[in-house]
C-alpha positions in Angstrom: 0.0 0.0 0.0 1.1 3.5 -0.6 -1.1 6.5 -0.1 -4.3 4.5 -0.1 -3.2 2.9 3.1 -3.1 6.2 5.0 -6.7 6.9 4.2 -7.7 3.4 5.4 -5.8 3.4 8.6 -4.0 5.6 11.1 -0.3 6.3 10.4 1.6 4.7 13.3 4.1 6.9 15.1 7.6 5.6 15.2 9.7 8.1 17.3 9.7 6.1 20.5 7.8 3.2 19.0 4.1 3.3 18.1 1.6 3.4 21.0 0.0 0.2 20.0 0.9 -2.1 17.1 -2.2 -2.8 15.2 -3.2 -4.2 11.8 -5.5 -1.1 11.5 -2.5 1.2 11.6 -0.2 2.0 8.7 3.6 2.0 9.4 6.4 3.5 7.4 9.4 1.5 6.2 12.0 1.2 9.0 9.6 2.2 11.8 11.4 1.0 14.9 9.7 -0.7 17.8 12.0 -1.2 20.9 12.8 -4.9 21.5 11.2 -5.9 18.3 13.1 -4.2 15.5 12.4 -2.4 12.2 9.3 -2.6 10.1 9.8 -3.7 6.5 6.8 -2.3 4.7 6.9 -4.4 1.6 7.0 -7.6 3.8 4.4 -6.3 6.4 6.5 -7.4 9.4 9.3 -6.4 11.8 12.9 -7.6 11.7 16.0 -7.2 13.8 17.9 -5.2 11.1 16.8 -2.2 9.1 15.3 -2.6 5.7 18.2 -3.0 3.1 20.8 -3.1 5.8 24.2 -3.6 4.2 26.7 -6.0 5.7 30.2 -5.0 4.5 31.7 -8.4 5.4 29.3 -10.5 3.3 28.6 -7.7 0.8 24.8 -8.5 1.1 21.6 -6.6 1.9 19.0 -7.6 4.5 15.3 -7.3 3.7 12.2 -9.3 4.7 14.2 -11.8 6.8 16.6 -12.7 4.0 19.9 -11.6 2.5 20.4 -10.6 -1.1 23.2 -9.4 -3.4 21.4 -6.2 -4.2 19.0 -3.9 -2.2 15.4 -4.9 -2.5 13.5 -2.4 -4.6 9.8 -1.7 -4.0 7.4 1.2 -4.3 5.8 0.1 -1.0 7.1 2.4 1.6 4.2 2.1 4.1 1.8 -0.7 4.9 -0.2 -2.4 7.7 1.0 -5.6 9.4 -1.1 -8.8 9.3 -3.2 -9.4 12.4 -0.9 -12.2 13.4 2.3 -10.1 13.0 0.7 -7.2 14.9 -0.3 -9.3 17.8 3.1 -11.0 18.1 4.9 -7.7 17.7 2.8 -6.0 20.4 3.5 -9.0 22.8 7.3 -8.8 22.3 7.7 -5.1 22.9 10.2 -4.1 25.6 9.1 -0.4 25.9 5.8 -1.2 27.6 5.7 -1.9 31.3 3.9 -5.2 32.0 2.5 -6.3 35.3 3.7 -9.6 36.7 1.6 -12.6 37.5 2.9 -13.2 41.0 6.1 -15.0 41.8 5.9 -17.3 38.8 6.9 -14.4 36.5 10.1 -13.6 38.3 13.3 -15.0 36.8 11.6 -16.2 33.6 13.5 -15.3 30.5 12.3 -15.4 26.9 14.4 -15.4 23.8 12.7 -14.3 20.6 14.1 -15.2 17.3 
C-alpha cells in the first residue's frame, strides 16, 4: 500500500515506537519498535535489522528476513502488518511496562528469534 493505506488506517508513530501495534495502523518503512526491530513495509513485518541493511563483510543486503546481493526495490514504503504479526509484535515489545503474575513471572526469560 502507498497513499491509499493512509486513508484506510492511522499512520503509526515511530519516534519512540508506536503506542499500540495494530493491523489497523499504517507503518512507514524502518519504523522502529523497541525490543522488536524495524518494520519492512513491503513484507508487512518487523525484523532485527533495518530494511536493506548492508553487511560489508558479506557484501549483502538484508530485507524481509533474508539476505540478497542487491538492495530490495519496492514502491511500497508504508503498509499495515497482518493481524498475526501485529499481535506477536505487540506482545514482544520491551518499551511497555507489564504487570507480573505473582512470583511465577520472576526469573523467567524469553528469547525471541
